[in-house]
DODREN-967180 format. One record per residue: z, y, x of N, C-alpha, C, O in turn. Coordinates in nm, 3 decimals. Layout:
N
<pt><n_zz>Z</n_zz><n_yy>Y</n_yy><n_xx>X</n_xx><ca_zz>Z</ca_zz><ca_yy>Y</ca_yy><ca_xx>X</ca_xx><c_zz>Z</c_zz><c_yy>Y</c_yy><c_xx>X</c_xx><o_zz>Z</o_zz><o_yy>Y</o_yy><o_xx>X</o_xx></pt>
...
//
This chain:
75
<pt><n_zz>-1.993</n_zz><n_yy>0.017</n_yy><n_xx>-2.067</n_xx><ca_zz>-1.944</ca_zz><ca_yy>-0.037</ca_yy><ca_xx>-2.192</ca_xx><c_zz>-1.792</c_zz><c_yy>-0.050</c_yy><c_xx>-2.185</c_xx><o_zz>-1.741</o_zz><o_yy>-0.111</o_yy><o_xx>-2.091</o_xx></pt>
<pt><n_zz>-1.719</n_zz><n_yy>0.005</n_yy><n_xx>-2.278</n_xx><ca_zz>-1.573</ca_zz><ca_yy>-0.004</ca_yy><ca_xx>-2.273</ca_xx><c_zz>-1.526</c_zz><c_yy>-0.146</c_yy><c_xx>-2.295</c_xx><o_zz>-1.591</o_zz><o_yy>-0.225</o_yy><o_xx>-2.364</o_xx></pt>
<pt><n_zz>-1.410</n_zz><n_yy>-0.178</n_yy><n_xx>-2.235</n_xx><ca_zz>-1.353</ca_zz><ca_yy>-0.310</ca_yy><ca_xx>-2.252</ca_xx><c_zz>-1.308</c_zz><c_yy>-0.334</c_yy><c_xx>-2.395</c_xx><o_zz>-1.280</o_zz><o_yy>-0.240</o_yy><o_xx>-2.468</o_xx></pt>
<pt><n_zz>-1.302</n_zz><n_yy>-0.460</n_yy><n_xx>-2.435</n_xx><ca_zz>-1.268</ca_zz><ca_yy>-0.494</ca_yy><ca_xx>-2.572</ca_xx><c_zz>-1.118</c_zz><c_yy>-0.502</c_yy><c_xx>-2.595</c_xx><o_zz>-1.073</o_zz><o_yy>-0.493</o_yy><o_xx>-2.710</o_xx></pt>
<pt><n_zz>-1.040</n_zz><n_yy>-0.520</n_yy><n_xx>-2.490</n_xx><ca_zz>-0.897</ca_zz><ca_yy>-0.546</ca_yy><ca_xx>-2.507</ca_xx><c_zz>-0.812</c_zz><c_yy>-0.422</c_yy><c_xx>-2.513</c_xx><o_zz>-0.696</o_zz><o_yy>-0.429</o_yy><o_xx>-2.554</o_xx></pt>
<pt><n_zz>-0.865</n_zz><n_yy>-0.308</n_yy><n_xx>-2.474</n_xx><ca_zz>-0.783</ca_zz><ca_yy>-0.189</ca_yy><ca_xx>-2.463</ca_xx><c_zz>-0.848</c_zz><c_yy>-0.070</c_yy><c_xx>-2.531</c_xx><o_zz>-0.968</o_zz><o_yy>-0.045</o_yy><o_xx>-2.514</o_xx></pt>
<pt><n_zz>-0.769</n_zz><n_yy>0.005</n_yy><n_xx>-2.610</n_xx><ca_zz>-0.827</ca_zz><ca_yy>0.124</ca_yy><ca_xx>-2.671</ca_xx><c_zz>-0.863</c_zz><c_yy>0.233</c_yy><c_xx>-2.571</c_xx><o_zz>-0.940</o_zz><o_yy>0.323</o_yy><o_xx>-2.604</o_xx></pt>
<pt><n_zz>-0.809</n_zz><n_yy>0.228</n_yy><n_xx>-2.450</n_xx><ca_zz>-0.841</ca_zz><ca_yy>0.329</ca_yy><ca_xx>-2.350</ca_xx><c_zz>-0.976</c_zz><c_yy>0.302</c_yy><c_xx>-2.283</c_xx><o_zz>-1.025</o_zz><o_yy>0.387</o_yy><o_xx>-2.208</o_xx></pt>
<pt><n_zz>-1.036</n_zz><n_yy>0.187</n_yy><n_xx>-2.310</n_xx><ca_zz>-1.167</ca_zz><ca_yy>0.158</ca_yy><ca_xx>-2.254</ca_xx><c_zz>-1.164</c_zz><c_yy>0.096</c_yy><c_xx>-2.116</c_xx><o_zz>-1.267</o_zz><o_yy>0.093</o_yy><o_xx>-2.048</o_xx></pt>
<pt><n_zz>-1.049</n_zz><n_yy>0.045</n_yy><n_xx>-2.072</n_xx><ca_zz>-1.042</ca_zz><ca_yy>-0.023</ca_yy><ca_xx>-1.943</ca_xx><c_zz>-1.108</c_zz><c_yy>-0.159</c_yy><c_xx>-1.953</c_xx><o_zz>-1.106</o_zz><o_yy>-0.223</o_yy><o_xx>-2.058</o_xx></pt>
<pt><n_zz>-1.166</n_zz><n_yy>-0.202</n_yy><n_xx>-1.844</n_xx><ca_zz>-1.228</ca_zz><ca_yy>-0.334</ca_yy><ca_xx>-1.841</ca_xx><c_zz>-1.119</c_zz><c_yy>-0.442</c_yy><c_xx>-1.841</c_xx><o_zz>-1.008</o_zz><o_yy>-0.420</o_yy><o_xx>-1.793</o_xx></pt>
<pt><n_zz>-1.153</n_zz><n_yy>-0.557</n_yy><n_xx>-1.893</n_xx><ca_zz>-1.061</ca_zz><ca_yy>-0.671</ca_yy><ca_xx>-1.893</ca_xx><c_zz>-1.033</c_zz><c_yy>-0.712</c_yy><c_xx>-1.749</c_xx><o_zz>-1.127</o_zz><o_yy>-0.738</o_yy><o_xx>-1.674</o_xx></pt>
<pt><n_zz>-0.904</n_zz><n_yy>-0.717</n_yy><n_xx>-1.708</n_xx><ca_zz>-0.872</ca_zz><ca_yy>-0.751</ca_yy><ca_xx>-1.569</ca_xx><c_zz>-0.889</c_zz><c_yy>-0.899</c_yy><c_xx>-1.536</c_xx><o_zz>-0.879</o_zz><o_yy>-0.937</o_yy><o_xx>-1.420</o_xx></pt>
<pt><n_zz>-0.913</n_zz><n_yy>-0.982</n_yy><n_xx>-1.636</n_xx><ca_zz>-0.931</ca_zz><ca_yy>-1.125</ca_yy><ca_xx>-1.611</ca_xx><c_zz>-0.801</c_zz><c_yy>-1.188</c_yy><c_xx>-1.563</c_xx><o_zz>-0.695</o_zz><o_yy>-1.163</o_yy><o_xx>-1.621</o_xx></pt>
<pt><n_zz>-0.810</n_zz><n_yy>-1.269</n_yy><n_xx>-1.458</n_xx><ca_zz>-0.692</ca_zz><ca_yy>-1.338</ca_yy><ca_xx>-1.406</ca_xx><c_zz>-0.635</c_zz><c_yy>-1.272</c_yy><c_xx>-1.281</c_xx><o_zz>-0.544</o_zz><o_yy>-1.327</o_yy><o_xx>-1.219</o_xx></pt>
<pt><n_zz>-0.685</n_zz><n_yy>-1.159</n_yy><n_xx>-1.244</n_xx><ca_zz>-0.638</ca_zz><ca_yy>-1.086</ca_yy><ca_xx>-1.126</ca_xx><c_zz>-0.503</c_zz><c_yy>-1.022</c_yy><c_xx>-1.157</c_xx><o_zz>-0.496</o_zz><o_yy>-0.924</o_yy><o_xx>-1.231</o_xx></pt>
<pt><n_zz>-0.395</n_zz><n_yy>-1.078</n_yy><n_xx>-1.099</n_xx><ca_zz>-0.260</ca_zz><ca_yy>-1.030</ca_yy><ca_xx>-1.132</ca_xx><c_zz>-0.238</c_zz><c_yy>-0.885</c_yy><c_xx>-1.094</c_xx><o_zz>-0.169</o_zz><o_yy>-0.813</o_yy><o_xx>-1.165</o_xx></pt>
<pt><n_zz>-0.294</n_zz><n_yy>-0.842</n_yy><n_xx>-0.984</n_xx><ca_zz>-0.279</ca_zz><ca_yy>-0.702</ca_yy><ca_xx>-0.943</ca_xx><c_zz>-0.347</c_zz><c_yy>-0.610</c_yy><c_xx>-1.043</c_xx><o_zz>-0.295</o_zz><o_yy>-0.503</o_yy><o_xx>-1.075</o_xx></pt>
<pt><n_zz>-0.464</n_zz><n_yy>-0.651</n_yy><n_xx>-1.092</n_xx><ca_zz>-0.536</ca_zz><ca_yy>-0.569</ca_yy><ca_xx>-1.190</ca_xx><c_zz>-0.461</c_zz><c_yy>-0.567</c_yy><c_xx>-1.323</c_xx><o_zz>-0.456</o_zz><o_yy>-0.463</o_yy><o_xx>-1.390</o_xx></pt>
<pt><n_zz>-0.404</n_zz><n_yy>-0.680</n_yy><n_xx>-1.362</n_xx><ca_zz>-0.324</ca_zz><ca_yy>-0.684</ca_yy><ca_xx>-1.485</ca_xx><c_zz>-0.205</c_zz><c_yy>-0.590</c_yy><c_xx>-1.472</c_xx><o_zz>-0.176</o_zz><o_yy>-0.512</o_yy><o_xx>-1.563</o_xx></pt>
<pt><n_zz>-0.135</n_zz><n_yy>-0.599</n_yy><n_xx>-1.359</n_xx><ca_zz>-0.019</ca_zz><ca_yy>-0.515</ca_yy><ca_xx>-1.335</ca_xx><c_zz>-0.057</c_zz><c_yy>-0.367</c_yy><c_xx>-1.342</c_xx><o_zz>0.013</o_zz><o_yy>-0.287</o_yy><o_xx>-1.405</o_xx></pt>
<pt><n_zz>-0.166</n_zz><n_yy>-0.332</n_yy><n_xx>-1.277</n_xx><ca_zz>-0.211</ca_zz><ca_yy>-0.192</ca_yy><ca_xx>-1.276</ca_xx><c_zz>-0.254</c_zz><c_yy>-0.144</c_yy><c_xx>-1.414</c_xx><o_zz>-0.240</o_zz><o_yy>-0.026</o_yy><o_xx>-1.445</o_xx></pt>
<pt><n_zz>-0.306</n_zz><n_yy>-0.235</n_yy><n_xx>-1.498</n_xx><ca_zz>-0.352</ca_zz><ca_yy>-0.197</ca_yy><ca_xx>-1.631</ca_xx><c_zz>-0.237</c_zz><c_yy>-0.180</c_yy><c_xx>-1.730</c_xx><o_zz>-0.255</o_zz><o_yy>-0.117</o_yy><o_xx>-1.834</o_xx></pt>
<pt><n_zz>-0.122</n_zz><n_yy>-0.235</n_yy><n_xx>-1.699</n_xx><ca_zz>-0.008</ca_zz><ca_yy>-0.225</ca_yy><ca_xx>-1.790</ca_xx><c_zz>0.049</c_zz><c_yy>-0.083</c_yy><c_xx>-1.791</c_xx><o_zz>0.047</o_zz><o_yy>-0.014</o_yy><o_xx>-1.689</o_xx></pt>
<pt><n_zz>0.099</n_zz><n_yy>-0.042</n_yy><n_xx>-1.905</n_xx><ca_zz>0.172</ca_zz><ca_yy>0.086</ca_yy><ca_xx>-1.907</ca_xx><c_zz>0.296</c_zz><c_yy>0.073</c_yy><c_xx>-1.820</c_xx><o_zz>0.356</o_zz><o_yy>-0.034</o_yy><o_xx>-1.813</o_xx></pt>
<pt><n_zz>0.337</n_zz><n_yy>0.179</n_yy><n_xx>-1.752</n_xx><ca_zz>0.452</ca_zz><ca_yy>0.173</ca_yy><ca_xx>-1.662</ca_xx><c_zz>0.578</c_zz><c_yy>0.114</c_yy><c_xx>-1.725</c_xx><o_zz>0.657</o_zz><o_yy>0.051</o_yy><o_xx>-1.655</o_xx></pt>
<pt><n_zz>0.598</n_zz><n_yy>0.134</n_yy><n_xx>-1.852</n_xx><ca_zz>0.718</ca_zz><ca_yy>0.083</ca_yy><ca_xx>-1.919</ca_xx><c_zz>0.723</c_zz><c_yy>-0.070</c_yy><c_xx>-1.921</c_xx><o_zz>0.832</o_zz><o_yy>-0.126</o_yy><o_xx>-1.934</o_xx></pt>
<pt><n_zz>0.610</n_zz><n_yy>-0.138</n_yy><n_xx>-1.909</n_xx><ca_zz>0.605</ca_zz><ca_yy>-0.283</ca_yy><ca_xx>-1.916</ca_xx><c_zz>0.596</c_zz><c_yy>-0.351</c_yy><c_xx>-1.781</c_xx><o_zz>0.607</o_zz><o_yy>-0.473</o_yy><o_xx>-1.772</o_xx></pt>
<pt><n_zz>0.578</n_zz><n_yy>-0.276</n_yy><n_xx>-1.676</n_xx><ca_zz>0.555</ca_zz><ca_yy>-0.335</ca_yy><ca_xx>-1.544</ca_xx><c_zz>0.676</c_zz><c_yy>-0.411</c_yy><c_xx>-1.490</c_xx><o_zz>0.661</o_zz><o_yy>-0.517</o_yy><o_xx>-1.429</o_xx></pt>
<pt><n_zz>0.796</n_zz><n_yy>-0.359</n_yy><n_xx>-1.511</n_xx><ca_zz>0.916</ca_zz><ca_yy>-0.427</ca_yy><ca_xx>-1.461</ca_xx><c_zz>0.934</c_zz><c_yy>-0.562</c_yy><c_xx>-1.530</c_xx><o_zz>0.970</o_zz><o_yy>-0.660</o_yy><o_xx>-1.466</o_xx></pt>
<pt><n_zz>0.910</n_zz><n_yy>-0.567</n_yy><n_xx>-1.661</n_xx><ca_zz>0.922</ca_zz><ca_yy>-0.693</ca_yy><ca_xx>-1.734</ca_xx><c_zz>0.816</c_zz><c_yy>-0.792</c_yy><c_xx>-1.688</c_xx><o_zz>0.846</o_zz><o_yy>-0.910</o_yy><o_xx>-1.670</o_xx></pt>
<pt><n_zz>0.694</n_zz><n_yy>-0.745</n_yy><n_xx>-1.668</n_xx><ca_zz>0.587</ca_zz><ca_yy>-0.832</ca_yy><ca_xx>-1.620</ca_xx><c_zz>0.623</c_zz><c_yy>-0.892</c_yy><c_xx>-1.485</c_xx><o_zz>0.607</o_zz><o_yy>-1.012</o_yy><o_xx>-1.464</o_xx></pt>
<pt><n_zz>0.673</n_zz><n_yy>-0.809</n_yy><n_xx>-1.395</n_xx><ca_zz>0.709</ca_zz><ca_yy>-0.855</ca_yy><ca_xx>-1.261</ca_xx><c_zz>0.824</c_zz><c_yy>-0.957</c_yy><c_xx>-1.267</c_xx><o_zz>0.821</o_zz><o_yy>-1.057</o_yy><o_xx>-1.196</o_xx></pt>
<pt><n_zz>0.923</n_zz><n_yy>-0.930</n_yy><n_xx>-1.351</n_xx><ca_zz>1.036</ca_zz><ca_yy>-1.022</ca_yy><ca_xx>-1.363</ca_xx><c_zz>0.991</c_zz><c_yy>-1.158</c_yy><c_xx>-1.418</c_xx><o_zz>1.034</o_zz><o_yy>-1.262</o_yy><o_xx>-1.368</o_xx></pt>
<pt><n_zz>0.906</n_zz><n_yy>-1.157</n_yy><n_xx>-1.519</n_xx><ca_zz>0.857</ca_zz><ca_yy>-1.282</ca_yy><ca_xx>-1.577</ca_xx><c_zz>0.766</c_zz><c_yy>-1.356</c_yy><c_xx>-1.479</c_xx><o_zz>0.770</o_zz><o_yy>-1.478</o_yy><o_xx>-1.472</o_xx></pt>
<pt><n_zz>0.685</n_zz><n_yy>-1.282</n_yy><n_xx>-1.406</n_xx><ca_zz>0.599</ca_zz><ca_yy>-1.344</ca_yy><ca_xx>-1.304</ca_xx><c_zz>0.684</c_zz><c_yy>-1.411</c_yy><c_xx>-1.196</c_xx><o_zz>0.658</o_zz><o_yy>-1.525</o_yy><o_xx>-1.159</o_xx></pt>
<pt><n_zz>0.786</n_zz><n_yy>-1.340</n_yy><n_xx>-1.146</n_xx><ca_zz>0.873</ca_zz><ca_yy>-1.397</ca_yy><ca_xx>-1.043</ca_xx><c_zz>0.945</c_zz><c_yy>-1.522</c_yy><c_xx>-1.093</c_xx><o_zz>0.961</o_zz><o_yy>-1.619</o_yy><o_xx>-1.019</o_xx></pt>
<pt><n_zz>0.989</n_zz><n_yy>-1.518</n_yy><n_xx>-1.219</n_xx><ca_zz>1.058</ca_zz><ca_yy>-1.633</ca_yy><ca_xx>-1.277</ca_xx><c_zz>0.964</c_zz><c_yy>-1.753</c_yy><c_xx>-1.287</c_xx><o_zz>1.003</o_zz><o_yy>-1.866</o_yy><o_xx>-1.256</o_xx></pt>
<pt><n_zz>0.841</n_zz><n_yy>-1.730</n_yy><n_xx>-1.330</n_xx><ca_zz>0.743</ca_zz><ca_yy>-1.838</ca_yy><ca_xx>-1.340</ca_xx><c_zz>0.708</c_zz><c_yy>-1.894</c_yy><c_xx>-1.203</c_xx><o_zz>0.690</o_zz><o_yy>-2.015</o_yy><o_xx>-1.187</o_xx></pt>
<pt><n_zz>0.697</n_zz><n_yy>-1.807</n_yy><n_xx>-1.103</n_xx><ca_zz>0.667</ca_zz><ca_yy>-1.851</ca_yy><ca_xx>-0.968</ca_xx><c_zz>0.781</c_zz><c_yy>-1.937</c_yy><c_xx>-0.911</c_xx><o_zz>0.755</o_zz><o_yy>-2.039</o_yy><o_xx>-0.848</o_xx></pt>
<pt><n_zz>0.905</n_zz><n_yy>-1.895</n_yy><n_xx>-0.934</n_xx><ca_zz>1.020</ca_zz><ca_yy>-1.974</ca_yy><ca_xx>-0.891</ca_xx><c_zz>1.021</c_zz><c_yy>-2.111</c_yy><c_xx>-0.958</c_xx><o_zz>1.051</o_zz><o_yy>-2.212</o_yy><o_xx>-0.894</o_xx></pt>
<pt><n_zz>0.990</n_zz><n_yy>-2.115</n_yy><n_xx>-1.087</n_xx><ca_zz>0.987</ca_zz><ca_yy>-2.243</ca_yy><ca_xx>-1.159</ca_xx><c_zz>0.878</c_zz><c_yy>-2.334</c_yy><c_xx>-1.103</c_xx><o_zz>0.899</o_zz><o_yy>-2.455</o_yy><o_xx>-1.090</o_xx></pt>
<pt><n_zz>0.763</n_zz><n_yy>-2.278</n_yy><n_xx>-1.069</n_xx><ca_zz>0.655</ca_zz><ca_yy>-2.358</ca_yy><ca_xx>-1.011</ca_xx><c_zz>0.696</c_zz><c_yy>-2.414</c_yy><c_xx>-0.875</c_xx><o_zz>0.666</o_zz><o_yy>-2.529</o_yy><o_xx>-0.843</o_xx></pt>
<pt><n_zz>0.764</n_zz><n_yy>-2.333</n_yy><n_xx>-0.794</n_xx><ca_zz>0.811</ca_zz><ca_yy>-2.381</ca_yy><ca_xx>-0.664</ca_xx><c_zz>0.917</c_zz><c_yy>-2.489</c_yy><c_xx>-0.680</c_xx><o_zz>0.917</o_zz><o_yy>-2.587</o_yy><o_xx>-0.606</o_xx></pt>
<pt><n_zz>1.009</n_zz><n_yy>-2.471</n_yy><n_xx>-0.776</n_xx><ca_zz>1.110</ca_zz><ca_yy>-2.573</ca_yy><ca_xx>-0.802</ca_xx><c_zz>1.046</c_zz><c_yy>-2.705</c_yy><c_xx>-0.842</c_xx><o_zz>1.089</o_zz><o_yy>-2.812</o_yy><o_xx>-0.797</o_xx></pt>
<pt><n_zz>0.945</n_zz><n_yy>-2.700</n_yy><n_xx>-0.927</n_xx><ca_zz>0.876</ca_zz><ca_yy>-2.820</ca_yy><ca_xx>-0.970</ca_xx><c_zz>0.806</c_zz><c_yy>-2.888</c_yy><c_xx>-0.852</c_xx><o_zz>0.810</o_zz><o_yy>-3.010</o_yy><o_xx>-0.840</o_xx></pt>
<pt><n_zz>0.744</n_zz><n_yy>-2.810</n_yy><n_xx>-0.767</n_xx><ca_zz>0.677</ca_zz><ca_yy>-2.867</ca_yy><ca_xx>-0.650</ca_xx><c_zz>0.778</c_zz><c_yy>-2.934</c_yy><c_xx>-0.557</c_xx><o_zz>0.752</o_zz><o_yy>-3.042</o_yy><o_xx>-0.505</o_xx></pt>
<pt><n_zz>0.893</n_zz><n_yy>-2.872</n_yy><n_xx>-0.537</n_xx><ca_zz>0.998</ca_zz><ca_yy>-2.933</ca_yy><ca_xx>-0.453</ca_xx><c_zz>1.049</c_zz><c_yy>-3.061</c_yy><c_xx>-0.516</c_xx><o_zz>1.067</o_zz><o_yy>-3.161</o_yy><o_xx>-0.446</o_xx></pt>
<pt><n_zz>1.072</n_zz><n_yy>-3.061</n_yy><n_xx>-0.646</n_xx><ca_zz>1.120</ca_zz><ca_yy>-3.180</ca_yy><ca_xx>-0.715</ca_xx><c_zz>1.021</c_zz><c_yy>-3.295</c_yy><c_xx>-0.698</c_xx><o_zz>1.060</o_zz><o_yy>-3.408</o_yy><o_xx>-0.668</o_xx></pt>
<pt><n_zz>0.892</n_zz><n_yy>-3.265</n_yy><n_xx>-0.717</n_xx><ca_zz>0.791</ca_zz><ca_yy>-3.370</ca_yy><ca_xx>-0.704</ca_xx><c_zz>0.783</c_zz><c_yy>-3.423</c_yy><c_xx>-0.561</c_xx><o_zz>0.763</o_zz><o_yy>-3.543</o_yy><o_xx>-0.540</o_xx></pt>
<pt><n_zz>0.800</n_zz><n_yy>-3.334</n_yy><n_xx>-0.463</n_xx><ca_zz>0.798</ca_zz><ca_yy>-3.378</ca_yy><ca_xx>-0.325</ca_xx><c_zz>0.916</c_zz><c_yy>-3.470</c_yy><c_xx>-0.295</c_xx><o_zz>0.899</o_zz><o_yy>-3.574</o_yy><o_xx>-0.231</o_xx></pt>
<pt><n_zz>1.034</n_zz><n_yy>-3.434</n_yy><n_xx>-0.340</n_xx><ca_zz>1.152</ca_zz><ca_yy>-3.518</ca_yy><ca_xx>-0.319</ca_xx><c_zz>1.136</c_zz><c_yy>-3.649</c_yy><c_xx>-0.393</c_xx><o_zz>1.171</o_zz><o_yy>-3.755</o_yy><o_xx>-0.341</o_xx></pt>
<pt><n_zz>1.084</n_zz><n_yy>-3.643</n_yy><n_xx>-0.514</n_xx><ca_zz>1.063</ca_zz><ca_yy>-3.764</ca_yy><ca_xx>-0.592</ca_xx><c_zz>0.967</c_zz><c_yy>-3.859</c_yy><c_xx>-0.521</c_xx><o_zz>0.990</o_zz><o_yy>-3.979</o_yy><o_xx>-0.517</o_xx></pt>
<pt><n_zz>0.858</n_zz><n_yy>-3.805</n_yy><n_xx>-0.466</n_xx><ca_zz>0.763</ca_zz><ca_yy>-3.889</ca_yy><ca_xx>-0.394</ca_xx><c_zz>0.824</c_zz><c_yy>-3.949</c_yy><c_xx>-0.268</c_xx><o_zz>0.801</o_zz><o_yy>-4.065</o_yy><o_xx>-0.237</o_xx></pt>
<pt><n_zz>0.901</n_zz><n_yy>-3.867</n_yy><n_xx>-0.196</n_xx><ca_zz>0.964</ca_zz><ca_yy>-3.918</ca_yy><ca_xx>-0.074</ca_xx><c_zz>1.065</c_zz><c_yy>-4.027</c_yy><c_xx>-0.105</c_xx><o_zz>1.078</o_zz><o_yy>-4.122</o_yy><o_xx>-0.029</o_xx></pt>
<pt><n_zz>1.137</n_zz><n_yy>-4.015</n_yy><n_xx>-0.215</n_xx><ca_zz>1.239</ca_zz><ca_yy>-4.113</ca_yy><ca_xx>-0.247</ca_xx><c_zz>1.178</c_zz><c_yy>-4.245</c_yy><c_xx>-0.291</c_xx><o_zz>1.243</o_zz><o_yy>-4.349</o_yy><o_xx>-0.275</o_xx></pt>
<pt><n_zz>1.058</n_zz><n_yy>-4.246</n_yy><n_xx>-0.344</n_xx><ca_zz>0.995</ca_zz><ca_yy>-4.368</ca_yy><ca_xx>-0.389</ca_xx><c_zz>0.893</c_zz><c_yy>-4.424</c_yy><c_xx>-0.290</c_xx><o_zz>0.843</o_zz><o_yy>-4.535</o_yy><o_xx>-0.311</o_xx></pt>
<pt><n_zz>0.862</n_zz><n_yy>-4.354</n_yy><n_xx>-0.184</n_xx><ca_zz>0.760</ca_zz><ca_yy>-4.403</ca_yy><ca_xx>-0.091</ca_xx><c_zz>0.809</c_zz><c_yy>-4.530</c_yy><c_xx>-0.021</c_xx><o_zz>0.921</o_zz><o_yy>-4.533</o_yy><o_xx>0.030</o_xx></pt>
<pt><n_zz>0.727</n_zz><n_yy>-4.631</n_yy><n_xx>-0.019</n_xx><ca_zz>0.760</ca_zz><ca_yy>-4.756</ca_yy><ca_xx>0.048</ca_xx><c_zz>0.856</c_zz><c_yy>-4.844</c_yy><c_xx>-0.030</c_xx><o_zz>0.903</o_zz><o_yy>-4.944</o_yy><o_xx>0.025</o_xx></pt>
<pt><n_zz>0.887</n_zz><n_yy>-4.812</n_yy><n_xx>-0.153</n_xx><ca_zz>0.981</ca_zz><ca_yy>-4.892</ca_yy><ca_xx>-0.230</ca_xx><c_zz>0.914</c_zz><c_yy>-4.957</c_yy><c_xx>-0.351</c_xx><o_zz>0.982</o_zz><o_yy>-4.989</o_yy><o_xx>-0.449</o_xx></pt>
<pt><n_zz>0.786</n_zz><n_yy>-4.976</n_yy><n_xx>-0.345</n_xx><ca_zz>0.716</ca_zz><ca_yy>-5.035</ca_yy><ca_xx>-0.459</ca_xx><c_zz>0.755</c_zz><c_yy>-5.181</c_yy><c_xx>-0.482</c_xx><o_zz>0.747</o_zz><o_yy>-5.229</o_yy><o_xx>-0.595</o_xx></pt>
<pt><n_zz>0.795</n_zz><n_yy>-5.251</n_yy><n_xx>-0.378</n_xx><ca_zz>0.830</ca_zz><ca_yy>-5.392</ca_yy><ca_xx>-0.394</ca_xx><c_zz>0.961</c_zz><c_yy>-5.410</c_yy><c_xx>-0.469</c_xx><o_zz>0.980</o_zz><o_yy>-5.510</o_yy><o_xx>-0.537</o_xx></pt>
<pt><n_zz>1.051</n_zz><n_yy>-5.314</n_yy><n_xx>-0.458</n_xx><ca_zz>1.178</ca_zz><ca_yy>-5.321</ca_yy><ca_xx>-0.531</ca_xx><c_zz>1.215</c_zz><c_yy>-5.181</c_yy><c_xx>-0.583</c_xx><o_zz>1.302</o_zz><o_yy>-5.114</o_yy><o_xx>-0.527</o_xx></pt>
<pt><n_zz>1.146</n_zz><n_yy>-5.140</n_yy><n_xx>-0.690</n_xx><ca_zz>1.164</ca_zz><ca_yy>-5.002</ca_yy><ca_xx>-0.737</ca_xx><c_zz>1.304</c_zz><c_yy>-4.973</c_yy><c_xx>-0.791</c_xx><o_zz>1.344</o_zz><o_yy>-4.857</o_yy><o_xx>-0.795</o_xx></pt>
<pt><n_zz>1.379</n_zz><n_yy>-5.073</n_yy><n_xx>-0.833</n_xx><ca_zz>1.511</ca_zz><ca_yy>-5.046</ca_yy><ca_xx>-0.890</ca_xx><c_zz>1.622</c_zz><c_yy>-5.071</c_yy><c_xx>-0.790</c_xx><o_zz>1.739</o_zz><o_yy>-5.071</o_yy><o_xx>-0.827</o_xx></pt>
<pt><n_zz>1.587</n_zz><n_yy>-5.094</n_yy><n_xx>-0.664</n_xx><ca_zz>1.688</ca_zz><ca_yy>-5.112</ca_yy><ca_xx>-0.560</ca_xx><c_zz>1.757</c_zz><c_yy>-4.980</c_yy><c_xx>-0.528</c_xx><o_zz>1.731</o_zz><o_yy>-4.878</o_yy><o_xx>-0.592</o_xx></pt>
<pt><n_zz>1.842</n_zz><n_yy>-4.982</n_yy><n_xx>-0.430</n_xx><ca_zz>1.915</ca_zz><ca_yy>-4.859</ca_yy><ca_xx>-0.395</ca_xx><c_zz>1.818</c_zz><c_yy>-4.753</c_yy><c_xx>-0.346</c_xx><o_zz>1.727</o_zz><o_yy>-4.782</o_yy><o_xx>-0.268</o_xx></pt>
<pt><n_zz>1.838</n_zz><n_yy>-4.633</n_yy><n_xx>-0.390</n_xx><ca_zz>1.753</ca_zz><ca_yy>-4.521</ca_yy><ca_xx>-0.351</ca_xx><c_zz>1.830</c_zz><c_yy>-4.429</c_yy><c_xx>-0.260</c_xx><o_zz>1.947</o_zz><o_yy>-4.398</o_yy><o_xx>-0.283</o_xx></pt>
<pt><n_zz>1.763</n_zz><n_yy>-4.386</n_yy><n_xx>-0.157</n_xx><ca_zz>1.821</ca_zz><ca_yy>-4.289</ca_yy><ca_xx>-0.066</ca_xx><c_zz>1.729</c_zz><c_yy>-4.167</c_yy><c_xx>-0.065</c_xx><o_zz>1.616</o_zz><o_yy>-4.175</o_yy><o_xx>-0.017</o_xx></pt>
<pt><n_zz>1.777</n_zz><n_yy>-4.057</n_yy><n_xx>-0.118</n_xx><ca_zz>1.695</ca_zz><ca_yy>-3.937</ca_yy><ca_xx>-0.125</ca_xx><c_zz>1.685</c_zz><c_yy>-3.870</c_yy><c_xx>0.011</c_xx><o_zz>1.783</o_zz><o_yy>-3.857</o_yy><o_xx>0.084</o_xx></pt>
<pt><n_zz>1.567</n_zz><n_yy>-3.829</n_yy><n_xx>0.043</n_xx><ca_zz>1.543</ca_zz><ca_yy>-3.754</ca_yy><ca_xx>0.166</ca_xx><c_zz>1.512</c_zz><c_yy>-3.610</c_yy><c_xx>0.125</c_xx><o_zz>1.408</o_zz><o_yy>-3.584</o_yy><o_xx>0.066</o_xx></pt>
<pt><n_zz>1.601</n_zz><n_yy>-3.520</n_yy><n_xx>0.155</n_xx><ca_zz>1.585</ca_zz><ca_yy>-3.381</ca_yy><ca_xx>0.115</ca_xx><c_zz>1.547</c_zz><c_yy>-3.299</c_yy><c_xx>0.236</c_xx><o_zz>1.615</o_zz><o_yy>-3.303</o_yy><o_xx>0.339</o_xx></pt>
<pt><n_zz>1.439</n_zz><n_yy>-3.226</n_yy><n_xx>0.223</n_xx><ca_zz>1.393</ca_zz><ca_yy>-3.138</ca_yy><ca_xx>0.330</ca_xx><c_zz>1.435</c_zz><c_yy>-2.996</c_yy><c_xx>0.295</c_xx><o_zz>1.409</o_zz><o_yy>-2.950</o_yy><o_xx>0.184</o_xx></pt>
<pt><n_zz>1.498</n_zz><n_yy>-2.928</n_yy><n_xx>0.385</n_xx><ca_zz>1.542</ca_zz><ca_yy>-2.791</ca_yy><ca_xx>0.360</ca_xx><c_zz>1.427</c_zz><c_yy>-2.694</c_yy><c_xx>0.382</c_xx><o_zz>1.351</o_zz><o_yy>-2.708</o_yy><o_xx>0.477</o_xx></pt>
<pt><n_zz>1.416</n_zz><n_yy>-2.599</n_yy><n_xx>0.294</n_xx><ca_zz>1.310</ca_zz><ca_yy>-2.498</ca_yy><ca_xx>0.305</ca_xx><c_zz>1.367</c_zz><c_yy>-2.370</c_yy><c_xx>0.353</c_xx><o_zz>1.293</o_zz><o_yy>-2.272</o_yy><o_xx>0.370</o_xx></pt>
//
């Protein structure tokens, strides 16, 4: 049974990024890769921010508005 999303009859790649990339026409692959890399970088930045935020507030629940000393871990 041909896939519903493509006139060429390819099956829906679902959430498999490699299958999505392979199903794209070559003209769109560079844009897909650039947007994927940008989204991945943003996700990593958010994870780092949350880690630093948690480290800066750990053990300071008794005086949350006191002086804060950020602990930054280099990656």
